Structure formats: structure tokens, C-alpha cells
All heavy atoms as an XYZ file, in Angstrom:
935
protein
N       0.840     -1.185      0.000
C       0.000      0.000      0.000
C       0.879      1.240      0.000
O       1.812      1.353      0.787
C      -0.901     -0.034      1.237
C      -1.882      1.099      1.317
S      -2.964      0.756      2.716
C      -3.622      2.349      2.953
N       0.583      2.163     -0.862
C       1.370      3.391     -0.980
C       0.995      4.345      0.141
O      -0.146      4.400      0.582
C       1.096      4.033     -2.344
C       2.083      5.125     -2.683
C       1.931      5.581     -4.116
O       1.641      4.732     -4.980
O       2.090      6.773     -4.346
N       1.981      5.125      0.622
C       1.731      6.089      1.679
C       0.800      7.201      1.209
O       0.409      7.270      0.054
N       0.437      8.042      2.158
C      -0.479      9.143      1.869
C       0.126     10.078      0.826
O      -0.558     10.558     -0.062
C      -0.827      9.914      3.160
C      -1.618      9.010      4.104
C      -1.602     11.167      2.875
C      -1.868      9.587      5.469
N       1.419     10.352      0.952
C       2.100     11.246      0.016
C       3.008     10.401     -0.867
O       3.944      9.774     -0.392
C       2.926     12.314      0.774
C       3.676     13.202     -0.184
C       2.034     13.143      1.685
N       2.727     10.368     -2.181
C       3.576      9.594     -3.077
C       4.843     10.384     -3.416
O       4.973     11.552     -3.046
C       2.800      9.164     -4.334
C       2.346     10.343     -5.175
O       3.000     11.378     -5.237
N       1.221     10.180     -5.842
N       5.743      9.774     -4.119
C       7.035     10.413     -4.418
C       6.885     11.694     -5.235
O       7.575     12.670     -5.002
C       7.962      9.429     -5.147
C       8.492      8.331     -4.270
C       9.449      8.881     -3.245
C      10.024      7.763     -2.403
N      10.787      8.277     -1.268
N       5.972     11.694     -6.189
C       5.747     12.891     -7.006
C       5.242     14.032     -6.142
O       5.713     15.163     -6.238
C       4.736     12.591     -8.134
O       5.235     11.514     -8.921
C       4.499     13.812     -9.001
N       4.291     13.735     -5.279
C       3.734     14.745     -4.376
C       4.802     15.217     -3.384
O       4.873     16.397     -3.047
C       2.518     14.178     -3.634
C       1.839     15.157     -2.715
C       1.156     16.313     -3.422
O       0.995     16.276     -4.652
O       0.786     17.265     -2.727
N       5.631     14.301     -2.929
C       6.707     14.659     -2.004
C       7.691     15.628     -2.667
O       8.114     16.615     -2.054
C       7.442     13.399     -1.545
C       8.487     13.660     -0.475
C       9.128     12.374      0.024
O       8.402     11.380      0.230
O      10.359     12.375      0.217
N       8.019     15.384     -3.920
C       8.926     16.278     -4.650
C       8.299     17.652     -4.848
O       8.945     18.674     -4.682
C       9.297     15.671     -6.012
C      10.273     14.527     -5.918
C      10.592     13.960     -7.292
C      11.535     12.784     -7.184
N      11.848     12.218     -8.491
N       7.006     17.684     -5.187
C       6.298     18.941     -5.360
C       6.250     19.723     -4.057
O       6.488     20.920     -4.017
C       4.874     18.698     -5.860
C       4.141     19.994     -6.197
C       2.631     19.897     -6.062
N       2.124     19.487     -4.782
C       2.033     20.292     -3.699
N       2.444     21.519     -3.739
N       1.528     19.836     -2.573
N       5.975     19.012     -2.971
C       5.916     19.639     -1.656
C       7.283     20.187     -1.254
O       7.394     21.313     -0.767
C       5.408     18.631     -0.626
C       5.203     19.143      0.783
C       4.166     20.249      0.807
C       4.772     17.984      1.688
N       8.332     19.413     -1.478
C       9.692     19.857     -1.157
C      10.048     21.114     -1.940
O      10.616     22.066     -1.392
C      10.701     18.744     -1.449
N       9.701     21.137     -3.215
C       9.988     22.312     -4.049
C       9.200     23.528     -3.571
O       9.733     24.638     -3.504
C       9.673     22.007     -5.515
N       7.932     23.330     -3.218
C       7.097     24.442     -2.752
C       7.591     25.004     -1.431
O       7.651     26.223     -1.246
C       5.642     23.987     -2.604
O       5.107     23.646     -3.850
N       7.941     24.126     -0.508
C       8.471     24.579      0.782
C       9.797     25.295      0.567
O      10.060     26.337      1.172
C       8.616     23.399      1.767
C       7.215     22.903      2.171
C       9.415     23.801      2.999
C       7.215     21.624      2.975
N      10.617     24.758     -0.309
C      11.898     25.397     -0.615
C      11.728     26.795     -1.164
O      12.431     27.729     -0.770
N      10.759     26.963     -2.081
C      10.485     28.297     -2.632
C       9.989     29.250     -1.546
O      10.377     30.417     -1.509
C       9.459     28.214     -3.772
C      10.048     27.738     -5.080
C       9.086     27.928     -6.244
N       7.816     27.238     -6.066
C       7.604     25.952     -6.380
N       8.583     25.236     -6.894
N       6.416     25.407     -6.189
N       9.140     28.756     -0.655
C       8.621     29.593      0.431
C       9.756     30.041      1.350
O       9.811     31.201      1.774
C       7.558     28.833      1.223
N      10.678     29.146      1.639
C      11.821     29.474      2.487
C      12.717     30.490      1.785
O      13.157     31.473      2.394
C      12.594     28.188      2.871
C      11.737     27.369      3.855
C      13.968     28.506      3.454
C      12.234     25.957      4.079
N      12.976     30.278      0.506
C      13.806     31.217     -0.252
C      13.164     32.603     -0.288
O      13.849     33.624     -0.121
C      14.043     30.693     -1.663
N      11.841     32.664     -0.488
C      11.136     33.952     -0.513
C      11.279     34.668      0.820
O      11.537     35.872      0.854
C       9.645     33.755     -0.809
C       9.301     33.536     -2.240
C       7.780     33.443     -2.367
C       7.353     32.899     -3.698
N       5.894     32.711     -3.762
N      11.098     33.930      1.889
C      11.213     34.540      3.220
C      12.644     35.017      3.480
O      12.857     36.092      4.052
C      10.796     33.561      4.317
C       9.311     33.401      4.457
C       8.639     34.637      5.029
O       9.262     35.541      5.571
N       7.325     34.686      4.903
N      13.613     34.247      3.033
C      15.019     34.637      3.225
C      15.299     35.945      2.498
O      15.871     36.878      3.069
C      15.961     33.533      2.722
C      17.434     33.915      2.844
C      18.340     32.829      2.325
N      18.098     32.451      0.943
C      18.453     33.185     -0.112
N      19.046     34.359      0.031
N      18.221     32.742     -1.336
N      14.866     36.031      1.254
C      15.072     37.244      0.458
C      14.310     38.411      1.069
O      14.837     39.519      1.181
C      14.662     37.005     -1.012
C      14.643     38.294     -1.802
C      15.609     35.994     -1.664
N      13.069     38.161      1.475
C      12.236     39.200      2.092
C      12.919     39.774      3.347
O      12.775     40.949      3.652
C      10.878     38.608      2.455
C       9.850     39.629      2.859
C       8.468     39.005      3.023
N       7.933     38.619      1.725
C       7.250     37.511      1.487
N       6.985     36.677      2.456
N       6.802     37.241      0.281
N      13.645     38.912      4.043
C      14.350     39.336      5.259
C      15.771     39.826      4.972
O      16.544     40.048      5.895
C      14.379     38.195      6.273
C      13.063     38.023      6.971
O      12.815     38.660      7.984
N      12.189     37.184      6.425
N      16.091     39.930      3.686
C      17.399     40.426      3.241
C      18.556     39.632      3.849
O      19.542     40.185      4.311
C      17.541     41.919      3.542
C      16.486     42.753      2.861
C      16.592     44.234      3.176
O      17.204     44.644      4.153
N      15.983     45.046      2.325
N      18.400     38.312      3.802
C      19.439     37.418      4.304
C      20.010     36.606      3.143
O      19.300     36.300      2.187
C      18.852     36.448      5.343
C      18.297     37.070      6.618
C      17.537     36.020      7.420
C      19.418     37.675      7.451
N      21.264     36.266      3.254
C      21.883     35.379      2.279
C      21.739     33.936      2.761
O      21.425     33.699      3.940
C      23.385     35.696      2.102
O      24.050     35.426      3.349
C      23.602     37.146      1.688
N      21.992     33.002      1.870
C      22.005     31.600      2.294
C      23.073     31.395      3.362
O      22.884     30.615      4.293
C      22.261     30.680      1.101
C      21.081     30.560      0.175
C      21.313     29.582     -0.968
O      22.441     29.195     -1.247
N      20.239     29.195     -1.632
N      24.175     32.120      3.240
C      25.253     32.021      4.225
C      24.778     32.495      5.593
O      25.103     31.882      6.620
C      26.479     32.834      3.778
C      27.191     32.283      2.552
C      26.482     32.611      1.221
O      25.632     33.538      1.175
O      26.762     31.914      0.230
N      24.001     33.596      5.622
C      23.459     34.103      6.888
C      22.584     33.054      7.561
O      22.710     32.791      8.764
C      22.612     35.365      6.663
C      23.389     36.557      6.161
O      24.598     36.669      6.463
O      22.787     37.402      5.447
N      21.699     32.455      6.775
C      20.780     31.449      7.312
C      21.560     30.228      7.780
O      21.312     29.700      8.874
C      19.704     31.065      6.270
C      18.851     29.904      6.751
C      18.837     32.271      5.944
N      22.513     29.790      6.980
C      23.320     28.625      7.343
C      24.055     28.867      8.662
O      24.084     27.989      9.533
C      24.317     28.317      6.230
N      24.610     30.050      8.820
C      25.342     30.375     10.040
C      24.421     30.334     11.260
O      24.774     29.775     12.297
C      25.971     31.765      9.912
C      26.839     32.154     11.091
C      27.497     33.504     10.885
O      28.007     33.760      9.771
O      27.493     34.294     11.849
N      23.234     30.900     11.121
C      22.281     30.915     12.237
C      21.789     29.516     12.589
O      21.474     29.235     13.744
C      21.096     31.818     11.920
C      21.484     33.287     11.859
C      20.285     34.151     11.626
N      20.681     35.531     11.354
C      19.828     36.532     11.272
N      18.539     36.326     11.439
N      20.250     37.747     11.011
N      21.707     28.645     11.582
C      21.261     27.273     11.820
C      22.405     26.354     12.243
O      22.161     25.240     12.709
C      20.609     26.701     10.555
C      19.277     27.303     10.130
C      18.851     26.723      8.786
C      18.213     27.069     11.185
N      23.635     26.815     12.032
C      24.792     25.976     12.350
C      24.976     24.849     11.351
O      25.404     23.747     11.708
N      24.640     25.130     10.088
C      24.800     24.136      9.023
C      25.577     24.782      7.878
O      25.837     25.973      7.881
C      23.437     23.603      8.513
C      22.590     24.737      7.915
C      22.692     22.904      9.637
C      21.250     24.276      7.321
N      25.920     23.991      6.883
C      26.648     24.514      5.734
C      25.742     25.220      4.739
O      24.528     24.987      4.698
N      26.347     26.084      3.927
C      25.607     26.816      2.892
C      24.896     25.871      1.938
O      23.781     26.140      1.490
C      26.542     27.711      2.079
C      27.244     28.752      2.911
O      26.896     28.991      4.060
N      28.243     29.375      2.316
N      25.561     24.780      1.591
C      24.986     23.831      0.634
C      23.713     23.199      1.177
O      22.784     22.923      0.421
C      26.012     22.750      0.266
C      25.545     21.753     -0.773
C      25.121     22.373     -2.107
O      25.660     23.433     -2.507
O      24.224     21.806     -2.768
N      23.634     23.010      2.487
C      22.418     22.441      3.090
C      21.240     23.394      2.908
O      20.127     22.964      2.590
C      22.648     22.149      4.566
N      21.467     24.681      3.091
C      20.408     25.673      2.873
C      20.007     25.675      1.403
O      18.828     25.698      1.072
C      20.852     27.085      3.330
C      19.800     28.133      2.965
C      21.129     27.110      4.825
N      20.978     25.608      0.531
C      20.706     25.577     -0.906
C      19.857     24.361     -1.270
O      18.902     24.473     -2.044
C      22.020     25.560     -1.681
O      21.775     25.436     -3.063
N      20.182     23.200     -0.710
C      19.412     21.979     -1.002
C      17.966     22.108     -0.528
O      17.045     21.663     -1.200
C      20.077     20.752     -0.366
C      21.290     20.279     -1.124
C      21.734     18.888     -0.686
N      21.960     18.776      0.753
C      23.126     19.019      1.367
N      24.175     19.384      0.667
N      23.235     18.880      2.661
N      17.774     22.749      0.626
C      16.413     22.968      1.131
C      15.654     23.882      0.180
O      14.529     23.590     -0.219
C      16.442     23.560      2.562
C      16.952     22.512      3.556
C      15.059     24.059      2.965
C      17.231     23.071      4.945
N      16.273     25.005     -0.201
C      15.603     25.971     -1.072
C      15.322     25.409     -2.462
O      14.347     25.792     -3.097
C      16.422     27.258     -1.175
C      16.396     28.074      0.099
C      17.064     29.428     -0.038
O      17.527     29.777     -1.154
O      17.125     30.148      0.964
N      16.159     24.520     -2.929
C      15.949     23.910     -4.252
C      14.990     22.735     -4.196
O      14.666     22.142     -5.221
C      17.275     23.454     -4.849
C      18.157     24.618     -5.297
C      19.454     24.138     -5.934
N      20.314     23.599     -4.887
C      21.015     22.463     -4.978
N      21.006     21.756     -6.078
N      21.752     22.038     -3.971
N      14.529     22.379     -3.004
C      13.589     21.279     -2.856
C      14.220     19.908     -2.920
O      13.539     18.908     -3.127
N      15.517     19.844     -2.729
C      16.211     18.551     -2.730
C      16.029     17.842     -1.388
O      16.109     16.621     -1.311
C      17.708     18.724     -3.001
C      18.024     19.410     -4.303
C      17.775     18.486     -5.473
N      18.171     19.108     -6.714
C      17.344     19.373     -7.697
N      16.075     19.080     -7.591
N      17.759     19.929     -8.800
N      15.794     18.655     -0.344
C      15.628     18.135      1.013
C      14.437     18.846      1.639
O      14.312     20.064      1.522
C      16.891     18.414      1.866
C      16.692     17.993      3.307
C      18.113     17.744      1.267
N      13.571     18.090      2.314
C      12.473     18.702      3.064
C      12.962     18.879      4.505
O      13.404     17.915      5.131
C      11.211     17.818      3.058
C      10.659     17.654      1.654
C      10.148     18.405      3.979
C       9.445     16.753      1.571
N      12.882     20.105      5.018
C      13.322     20.301      6.403
C      12.391     19.583      7.379
O      11.172     19.520      7.147
C      13.251     21.828      6.592
C      12.324     22.317      5.540
C      12.399     21.343      4.407
N      12.977     19.035      8.455
C      12.131     18.415      9.464
C      11.430     19.501     10.273
O      11.686     20.695     10.084
C      12.940     17.457     10.348
C      14.017     18.160     11.149
O      13.870     19.328     11.541
N      15.115     17.469     11.413
N      10.544     19.102     11.159
C       9.739     20.058     11.920
C      10.611     20.997     12.753
O      10.374     22.209     12.770
C       8.738     19.315     12.837
C       7.751     18.503     12.014
C       8.006     20.291     13.749
C       6.895     19.331     11.081
N      11.623     20.476     13.405
C      12.500     21.316     14.223
C      13.198     22.359     13.355
O      13.231     23.548     13.691
C      13.538     20.450     14.984
C      14.564     21.315     15.686
C      12.838     19.533     15.977
N      13.702     21.950     12.215
C      14.386     22.869     11.301
C      13.405     23.917     10.763
O      13.747     25.082     10.637
C      15.022     22.090     10.151
C      15.835     22.924      9.207
C      17.101     23.469      9.829
N      18.083     22.415      9.930
C      19.040     22.386     10.859
N      19.156     23.345     11.742
N      19.895     21.407     10.906
N      12.190     23.485     10.463
C      11.172     24.412      9.970
C      10.865     25.490     11.020
O      10.742     26.671     10.690
C       9.906     23.635      9.611
C       8.936     24.292      8.656
C       9.582     24.544      7.298
C       7.701     23.427      8.491
N      10.786     25.091     12.265
C      10.542     26.044     13.354
C      11.732     26.985     13.505
O      11.555     28.197     13.690
C      10.229     25.306     14.672
C       8.867     24.621     14.548
C      10.266     26.254     15.872
C       8.537     23.652     15.660
N      12.942     26.456     13.379
C      14.140     27.305     13.454
C      14.138     28.331     12.313
O      14.456     29.507     12.526
C      15.411     26.452     13.379
C      15.648     25.603     14.596
C      16.789     24.615     14.425
O      17.120     24.242     13.275
O      17.357     24.199     15.444
N      13.792     27.890     11.125
C      13.731     28.807      9.979
C      12.675     29.885     10.205
O      12.916     31.063      9.932
C      13.434     28.025      8.696
C      14.592     27.196      8.160
C      14.096     26.124      7.192
C      15.629     28.085      7.498
N      11.526     29.486     10.718
C      10.462     30.461     10.999
C      10.933     31.502     12.010
O      10.636     32.693     11.864
C       9.213     29.735     11.509
N      11.681     31.075     13.007
C      12.213     32.019     14.001
C      13.188     32.992     13.348
O      13.153     34.192     13.620
C      12.889     31.268     15.145
C      11.905     30.572     16.067
C      12.584     29.723     17.136
O      13.835     29.703     17.214
O      11.851     29.062     17.881
N      14.032     32.497     12.479
C      14.991     33.354     11.770
C      14.243     34.386     10.928
O      14.627     35.549     10.882
C      15.934     32.502     10.884
C      16.889     31.697     11.761
C      16.694     33.379      9.892
C      17.685     30.645     11.003
N      13.158     33.968     10.278
C      12.413     34.851      9.384
C      11.317     35.638     10.103
O      10.581     36.389      9.479
C      11.783     34.045      8.240
C      12.776     33.256      7.425
C      12.461     32.000      6.965
C      14.029     33.778      7.117
C      13.359     31.262      6.195
C      14.936     33.053      6.355
C      14.596     31.791      5.896
N      11.203     35.415     11.413
C      10.200     36.103     12.219
C       8.785     35.870     11.669
O       8.008     36.805     11.467
C      10.505     37.599     12.317
C       9.760     38.261     13.458
O       9.465     37.626     14.460
N       9.441     39.528     13.301
N       8.501     34.616     11.384
C       7.168     34.232     10.922
C       6.816     32.919     11.610
O       7.603     32.379     12.386
C       7.133     34.090      9.397
S       8.050     32.681      8.731
N       5.640     32.412     11.333
C       5.236     31.125     11.885
C       5.598     30.008     10.911
O       5.580     30.216      9.695
C       3.734     31.109     12.150
C       3.303     32.101     13.220
C       1.823     32.025     13.516
O       1.191     30.989     13.204
O       1.299     32.998     14.054
N       5.911     28.838     11.472
C       6.206     27.686     10.618
C       5.008     27.393      9.719
O       5.173     27.021      8.557
C       6.554     26.467     11.467
N       3.808     27.608     10.244
C       2.596     27.384      9.447
C       2.570     28.276      8.217
O       2.046     27.888      7.175
C       1.354     27.624     10.300
N       3.160     29.470      8.322
C       3.208     30.364      7.162
C       4.087     29.766      6.066
O       3.746     29.825      4.890
C       3.734     31.736      7.577
C       3.689     32.758      6.472
C       4.130     34.150      6.915
O       4.147     34.416      8.123
O       4.465     34.943      6.027
N       5.208     29.167      6.456
C       6.083     28.529      5.463
C       5.362     27.354      4.806
O       5.446     27.170      3.599
C       7.387     28.060      6.112
C       8.302     29.152      6.654
C       9.459     28.544      7.426
C       8.801     30.054      5.540
N       4.646     26.588      5.601
C       3.901     25.454      5.049
C       2.712     25.939      4.227
O       2.410     25.383      3.179
C       3.419     24.535      6.171
C       4.508     23.764      6.904
C       3.919     23.049      8.104
C       5.214     22.798      5.978
N       2.041     26.989      4.706
C       0.888     27.524      3.994
C       1.245     28.045      2.624
O       0.480     27.911      1.668
N       2.435     28.639      2.511
C       2.884     29.142      1.217
C       3.122     27.997      0.245
O       3.072     28.186     -0.967
C       4.161     29.963      1.371
C       3.952     31.291      2.045
C       5.245     32.074      2.170
O       6.101     32.018      1.303
N       5.378     32.805      3.249
N       3.380     26.819      0.786
C       3.663     25.663     -0.061
C       2.409     24.852     -0.379
O       2.433     23.983     -1.232
C       4.685     24.758      0.633
N       1.318     25.158      0.287
C       0.107     24.355      0.178
C      -0.702     24.686     -1.080
O      -0.759     25.836     -1.515
C      -0.763     24.603      1.410
O      -1.994     23.925      1.297
N      -1.356     23.662     -1.611
C      -2.298     23.848     -2.700
C      -3.736     23.776     -2.187
O      -4.685     23.762     -2.957
C      -2.070     22.814     -3.816
C      -0.889     23.137     -4.669
C       0.271     22.402     -4.587
C      -0.937     24.203     -5.554
C       1.371     22.715     -5.373
C       0.164     24.519     -6.345
C       1.313     23.772     -6.257
N      -3.895     23.754     -0.873
C      -5.206     23.773     -0.250
C      -5.815     25.155     -0.451
O      -5.164     26.163     -0.189
C      -5.062     23.433      1.237
C      -6.374     23.517      1.980
O      -6.871     24.611      2.241
N      -6.907     22.372      2.343
N      -7.060     25.216     -0.884
C      -7.698     26.490     -1.216
C      -7.768     27.425     -0.007
O      -7.588     28.635     -0.137
C      -9.100     26.273     -1.856
C      -9.667     27.581     -2.412
C     -10.054     25.676     -0.846
C      -9.019     28.032     -3.670
N      -7.994     26.884      1.186
C      -8.045     27.727      2.383
C      -6.678     28.331      2.695
O      -6.583     29.499      3.075
C      -8.566     26.937      3.589
C     -10.032     26.552      3.441
O     -10.777     27.288      2.754
O     -10.435     25.521      4.004
N      -5.620     27.542      2.536
C      -4.261     28.052      2.749
C      -3.919     29.129      1.725
O      -3.326     30.145      2.044
C      -3.226     26.925      2.670
C      -3.337     25.934      3.816
O      -3.869     26.312      4.888
O      -2.913     24.775      3.645
N      -4.326     28.876      0.480
C      -4.055     29.855     -0.572
C      -4.830     31.138     -0.339
O      -4.305     32.235     -0.545
C      -4.394     29.258     -1.943
C      -3.439     28.155     -2.344
C      -3.867     27.438     -3.608
O      -5.036     27.413     -3.964
N      -2.915     26.830     -4.290
N      -6.064     31.021      0.116
C      -6.864     32.207      0.423
C      -6.235     33.015      1.549
O      -6.176     34.247      1.486
C      -8.284     31.796      0.825
O      -8.924     31.144     -0.232
N      -5.755     32.322      2.564
C      -5.081     33.003      3.678
C      -3.832     33.716      3.194
O      -3.538     34.834      3.630
C      -4.706     31.999      4.767
O      -5.848     31.491      5.379
N      -3.116     33.093      2.301
C      -1.897     33.701      1.755
C      -2.239     34.974      0.977
O      -1.557     35.993      1.109
C      -1.163     32.697      0.863
C       0.095     33.220      0.246
C       1.177     33.416      1.282
N       2.336     33.988      0.651
C       3.023     34.997      1.146
N       2.727     35.509      2.313
N       4.059     35.484      0.495
N      -3.263     34.919      0.173
C      -3.676     36.105     -0.587
C      -4.094     37.215      0.373
O      -3.746     38.384      0.179
C      -4.802     35.755     -1.583
C      -4.233     34.884     -2.712
C      -5.439     37.015     -2.152
C      -5.271     34.279     -3.628
N      -4.805     36.859      1.427
C      -5.210     37.845      2.430
C      -3.990     38.513      3.055
O      -3.965     39.738      3.223
C      -6.063     37.171      3.500
C      -6.582     38.114      4.555
C      -7.439     37.388      5.569
C      -7.880     38.328      6.668
N      -8.685     37.627      7.679
N      -2.966     37.724      3.376
C      -1.723     38.278      3.947
C      -1.051     39.238      2.972
O      -0.524     40.273      3.366
C      -0.737     37.161      4.294
C      -1.124     36.325      5.465
C      -0.204     35.122      5.631
O       0.511     34.730      4.706
N      -0.228     34.527      6.799
N      -1.067     38.887      1.709
C      -0.431     39.731      0.703
C      -1.201     41.031      0.481
O      -0.607     42.084      0.235
C      -0.296     38.970     -0.621
C       0.667     37.781     -0.610
C       0.510     36.958     -1.883
C       2.102     38.241     -0.437
N      -2.525     40.962      0.566
C      -3.347     42.146      0.341
C      -3.372     43.092      1.543
O      -3.500     44.304      1.371
C      -4.790     41.737      0.010
C      -5.027     41.073     -1.338
C      -6.468     40.580     -1.418
C      -4.714     42.020     -2.475
N      -3.266     42.546      2.731
C      -3.447     43.322      3.965
C      -2.638     44.619      4.032
O      -3.190     45.662      4.391
C      -3.173     42.449      5.179
N      -1.361     44.621      3.686
C      -0.599     45.865      3.840
C      -0.829     46.894      2.730
O      -0.349     48.028      2.828
C       0.855     45.394      3.833
C       0.849     44.133      3.057
C      -0.490     43.500      3.328
N      -1.578     46.520      1.696
C      -1.779     47.422      0.564
C      -2.864     48.456      0.850
O      -3.762     48.231      1.653
C      -2.159     46.626     -0.684
C      -1.145     45.587     -1.171
C      -1.713     44.840     -2.368
C       0.182     46.223     -1.498
N      -2.781     49.568      0.126
C      -3.826     50.586      0.198
C      -5.088     50.051     -0.468
O      -5.038     49.156     -1.306
C      -3.376     51.860     -0.527
C      -2.210     52.562      0.128
C      -1.879     53.823     -0.655
C      -0.386     54.003     -0.709
N       0.007     55.064     -1.620
N      -6.222     50.647     -0.110
C      -7.533     50.222     -0.610
C      -7.576     50.152     -2.138
O      -8.027     49.162     -2.718
C      -8.592     51.200     -0.093
C      -9.994     50.866     -0.465
C     -10.956     51.894      0.134
C     -12.361     51.674     -0.341
N     -13.287     52.680      0.204
N      -7.075     51.190     -2.801
C      -7.102     51.211     -4.270
C      -6.213     50.129     -4.876
O      -6.558     49.539     -5.909
C      -6.675     52.585     -4.798
C      -7.715     53.661     -4.523
O      -8.884     53.314     -4.247
O      -7.358     54.856     -4.589
N      -5.079     49.867     -4.231
C      -4.172     48.825     -4.723
C      -4.794     47.442     -4.542
O      -4.663     46.576     -5.407
C      -2.827     48.910     -4.022
C      -2.061     50.169     -4.391
O      -2.342     50.741     -5.471
O      -1.185     50.592     -3.605
N      -5.489     47.237     -3.411
C      -6.183     45.959     -3.203
C      -7.248     45.763     -4.273
O      -7.385     44.680     -4.827
C      -6.811     45.904     -1.805
C      -5.797     45.733     -0.692
C      -6.455     45.344      0.629
N      -7.583     46.177      0.999
C      -7.522     47.218      1.820
N      -6.365     47.586      2.340
N      -8.616     47.899      2.123
N      -7.974     46.810     -4.585
C      -9.011     46.743     -5.625
C      -8.398     46.372     -6.972
O      -8.938     45.538     -7.704
C      -9.740     48.088     -5.733
C     -10.674     48.210     -6.921
C     -12.108     48.075     -6.547
C     -13.062     48.345     -7.677
N     -13.080     47.383     -8.727
N      -7.257     46.978     -7.293
C      -6.564     46.672     -8.542
C      -6.205     45.184     -8.607
O      -6.447     44.520     -9.630
C      -5.300     47.527     -8.674
C      -4.391     47.202     -9.858
C      -5.099     47.488    -11.178
C      -3.099     47.997     -9.759
N      -5.665     44.662     -7.529
C      -5.281     43.241     -7.494
C      -6.512     42.352     -7.664
O      -6.485     41.381     -8.427
C      -4.533     42.904     -6.184
C      -3.228     43.688     -6.070
C      -4.295     41.394     -6.060
C      -2.200     43.343     -7.113
N      -7.583     42.674     -6.966
C      -8.816     41.879     -7.081
C      -9.335     41.903     -8.513
O      -9.741     40.869     -9.061
C      -9.895     42.387     -6.097
C      -9.452     42.180     -4.647
C     -11.249     41.732     -6.358
C      -9.188     40.739     -4.267
N      -9.308     43.072     -9.144
C      -9.747     43.176    -10.542
C      -8.882     42.303    -11.456
O      -9.401     41.613    -12.341
C      -9.704     44.629    -11.023
C     -10.784     45.494    -10.386
O     -11.734     44.944     -9.804
O     -10.657     46.740    -10.471
N      -7.601     42.325    -11.238
C      -6.690     41.507    -12.050
C      -6.993     40.026    -11.856
O      -7.071     39.261    -12.824
C      -5.214     41.826    -11.711
C      -4.851     43.229    -12.191
C      -4.280     40.778    -12.300
C      -3.516     43.741    -11.674
N      -7.178     39.613    -10.601
C      -7.466     38.202    -10.309
C      -8.798     37.792    -10.941
O      -8.901     36.713    -11.540
C      -7.456     37.942     -8.785
C      -7.997     36.553     -8.457
C      -6.049     38.106     -8.231
N      -9.807     38.647    -10.830
C     -11.106     38.333    -11.431
C     -10.987     38.170    -12.942
O     -11.513     37.211    -13.520
C     -12.127     39.426    -11.107
C     -12.627     39.363     -9.689
C     -13.594     40.487     -9.349
O     -13.787     41.411    -10.168
O     -14.157     40.435     -8.248
N     -10.296     39.079    -13.600
C     -10.115     38.987    -15.051
C      -9.334     37.745    -15.448
O      -9.675     37.072    -16.424
C      -9.426     40.251    -15.587
C     -10.310     41.471    -15.530
O     -11.524     41.369    -15.598
N      -9.703     42.646    -15.402
N      -8.302     37.458    -14.701
C      -7.478     36.284    -14.999
C      -8.259     34.989    -14.801
O      -8.190     34.084    -15.643
C      -6.215     36.305    -14.130
C      -5.180     35.221    -14.396
C      -4.707     35.260    -15.844
C      -3.993     35.398    -13.457
N      -9.005     34.878    -13.712
C      -9.760     33.659    -13.492
C     -10.832     33.460    -14.553
O     -11.063     32.338    -15.013
C     -10.397     33.607    -12.081
O     -11.188     34.771    -11.880
C      -9.343     33.511    -10.996
N     -11.474     34.548    -14.963
C     -12.470     34.455    -16.030
C     -11.819     33.941    -17.314
O     -12.338     33.055    -17.979
C     -13.136     35.833    -16.282
O     -13.785     36.261    -15.084
C     -14.137     35.765    -17.409
N     -10.676     34.496    -17.629
C      -9.963     34.092    -18.849
C      -9.528     32.619    -18.776
O      -9.682     31.870    -19.747
C      -8.763     34.985    -19.054
C      -7.991     34.666    -20.301
C      -6.867     35.632    -20.519
N      -6.148     35.262    -21.714
C      -5.276     36.024    -22.314
N      -5.011     37.216    -21.837
N      -4.660     35.621    -23.393
N      -9.014     32.205    -17.634
C      -8.538     30.830    -17.483
C      -9.699     29.820    -17.515
O      -9.536     28.700    -18.012
C      -7.731     30.678    -16.193
C      -6.383     31.392    -16.175
C      -5.757     31.339    -14.789
C      -5.438     30.822    -17.230
N     -10.854     30.211    -17.008
C     -12.008     29.313    -17.026
C     -12.523     29.096    -18.447
O     -13.035     28.024    -18.760
C     -13.128     29.876    -16.146
C     -12.817     29.769    -14.674
C     -13.833     30.485    -13.798
O     -14.737     31.139    -14.293
N     -13.651     30.377    -12.497
N     -12.347     30.093    -19.300
C     -12.780     29.963    -20.702
C     -11.834     29.074    -21.493
O     -12.249     28.436    -22.453
C     -12.851     31.344    -21.359
C     -13.987     32.201    -20.842
C     -13.987     33.559    -21.508
C     -15.093     34.441    -20.947
N     -15.064     35.787    -21.516
N     -10.541     29.107    -21.119
C      -9.520     28.390    -21.887
C      -9.447     26.976    -21.513
O      -9.277     26.011    -22.034
């Protein structure tokens, strides 16, 4: 019997988590070397995580969240394809914007979804 997460899904998840970690690192203006030093690991280990070659364990994920001053759930949520997680992520992205800018983004999303549903 195959596990809940198959190898293809595991690779996709690793890549998504890696991208979320890389985004947070850049957002915090840190280099891979900075993160590696704070974690007490080599630069290549951080690179492997960001490239999705390695999925960080729960302890490492919590350490990364502390470095980036976010919640581990945020790193996982950014990697999720669950509609509720994605909605929460969009809400986080919209929150700091001005009212008119939020409206612009919503208009763009509405137009794009309409176009994609037709295609």
C-alpha cells in the first residue's frame, strides 16, 4: 500500500516549501550564508532545502520560521495547494496594501480567473 504522500507529491511539496523558504530569506534580506550560520549548518544544506532537494524536518522548519520572524505554518501555507491556505496567503499579501491597490489586485485576479475558465 502506498503512503499518503507519493514520491511525485513529495517532490512537489519539497519544491514548494523550498520556494517559500527562499522567498522569506530574500524578504528578510538574508543570504544563504546568513541562514546557514544561524542554523549551524553549511551553505549547501540551505541551498538543497531551497531547491527542494531536502524537506526540512519540523525542528528545522521552526528554526527557519524564528529566523524569518514568521510562523512555521506560514512557510507550510505558502507551499500548500489547499484552497483555504491559498486564500489566507492572498489575504496576507493584500493586507498591507492601500484600498485602491487591493481593488486593482482583485480586478486583475477576477479577469485572470475568467480568462482561465474559458480556456
